[in-house]
C-alpha positions in Angstrom: 8.4 -2.3 5.1 8.4 -5.6 7.4 11.2 -8.3 7.5 9.0 -11.1 6.0 5.6 -11.7 4.8 3.0 -11.6 7.5 -0.5 -11.1 8.6 -0.6 -7.4 9.3 -3.2 -5.4 10.9 -3.6 -1.6 11.3 -5.7 0.3 13.5 -7.0 3.9 12.3 -6.7 5.9 15.7 -5.7 9.6 14.9 -5.6 8.9 11.3 -6.9 12.3 10.4 -7.5 11.8 6.5 -9.3 8.6 5.0 -6.9 6.4 3.2 -6.7 3.3 0.8 -4.1 0.8 1.9 -2.2 -1.6 -0.1 -0.7 -5.1 1.2 1.8 -6.2 -1.1 3.4 -9.5 -0.9 7.3 -10.5 -0.9 6.7 -11.3 -4.7 5.9 -7.4 -4.9 2.2 -8.4 -6.0 -0.5 -6.4 -4.6 -2.3 -9.0 -2.0 -5.2 -6.9 -0.6 -6.6 -3.3 -0.9 -8.7 -1.7 1.5 -10.2 1.4 0.1 -11.7 4.6 1.7 -11.0 3.9 5.0 -12.7 6.4 7.3 -10.5 8.9 9.3 -10.4 9.2 13.1 -9.5 11.9 15.8 -8.6 11.6 19.2 -12.1 12.0 20.1 -13.5 8.8 18.0 -14.6 6.4 20.1 -12.3 3.0 20.1 -15.4 0.8 18.8 -15.8 3.5 15.8 -12.3 3.4 14.6 -11.7 1.5 11.4 -9.3 -1.5 11.4 -7.9 -3.3 8.4 -5.7 -6.1 7.9 -3.9 -8.3 5.2 -1.3 -10.7 4.2 2.2 -8.8 3.1 5.6 -7.6 3.6 5.1 -4.2 2.3 1.8 -1.8 3.2 1.4 1.2 1.0 -1.0 3.9 2.0 -2.8 6.1 -0.7 -5.0 9.1 -0.5 -8.6 7.7 -0.4 -10.0 6.6 -3.7 -6.5 6.5 -5.4 -6.8 2.8 -5.7 -9.6 2.9 -7.5 -8.9 5.9 -9.6 -5.4 4.2 -10.6 -7.2 0.8 -11.2 -5.0 -1.0 -8.9 -6.1 -4.4 -8.2 -5.0 -7.5 -6.3 -2.7 -9.3 -8.2 -1.0 -6.4 -10.0 2.9 -6.5 -10.0 5.1 -3.9 -8.9 8.5 -3.2 -9.2 10.4 -1.4 -6.5 13.4 -1.4 -4.3 13.1 -1.0 -0.6 15.6 -2.3 2.4 14.3 -5.1 4.3 14.9 -4.8 8.0 16.4 -7.8 10.0 13.8 -9.5 12.1 14.6 -8.0 15.1 14.7 -4.6 14.1 11.5 -2.4 13.7 9.4 -2.2 10.2 11.0 0.6 8.0 8.8 3.3 6.3 9.8 5.1 3.3 8.2 8.3 2.2 10.2 8.6 -1.0 9.1 5.6 -3.1 8.8 4.8 -6.7 6.9 1.8 -8.2 6.0 0.2 -11.4 2.9 -1.4 -11.8 2.2 -4.0 -14.5 -0.5 -6.3 -16.0 0.2 -8.5 -19.0 -0.6 -7.1 -22.2 -0.7 -3.6 -21.0 1.9 -0.5 -20.7 3.7 0.1 -17.4 2.4 2.8 -15.0 4.8 4.5 -12.6 3.5 5.1 -9.1 5.7 7.7 -7.3 5.4 10.1 -4.6 4.0 12.7 -7.0 1.2 10.5 -8.5 1.2 7.8 -11.3 1.9 8.6 -14.9 1.9 6.3 -18.0 5.3 4.6 -18.8 6.3 3.5 -22.7 6.4 -0.5 -23.1 5.6 -3.6 -21.5 7.1 -5.9 -19.0 
């Protein structure tokens, strides 16, 4: 969680598992998805370490392949609450999260720390 919408870049040094990373704007819509980013170790040469960037205020890391498996796309609307840090403080992270993903004409799906499940109704 970052204080404001901004261009955010991530360097995957010492990231021991492959990831999907989602950038989410202040309107809580997914702006960018980078899928199946390769893991690295302390021995991975710097020029082989994956980097990824996008515009957003929130960034969500998922297990590699989850974005595709869950059919997440740029533009999907999420609903969640998160404390926004002030501009002088460090970005916040949260391990426990709960999000609702909605698309027009479809049922809501909840994404939480244990996975995604169908939620009845439309937004």
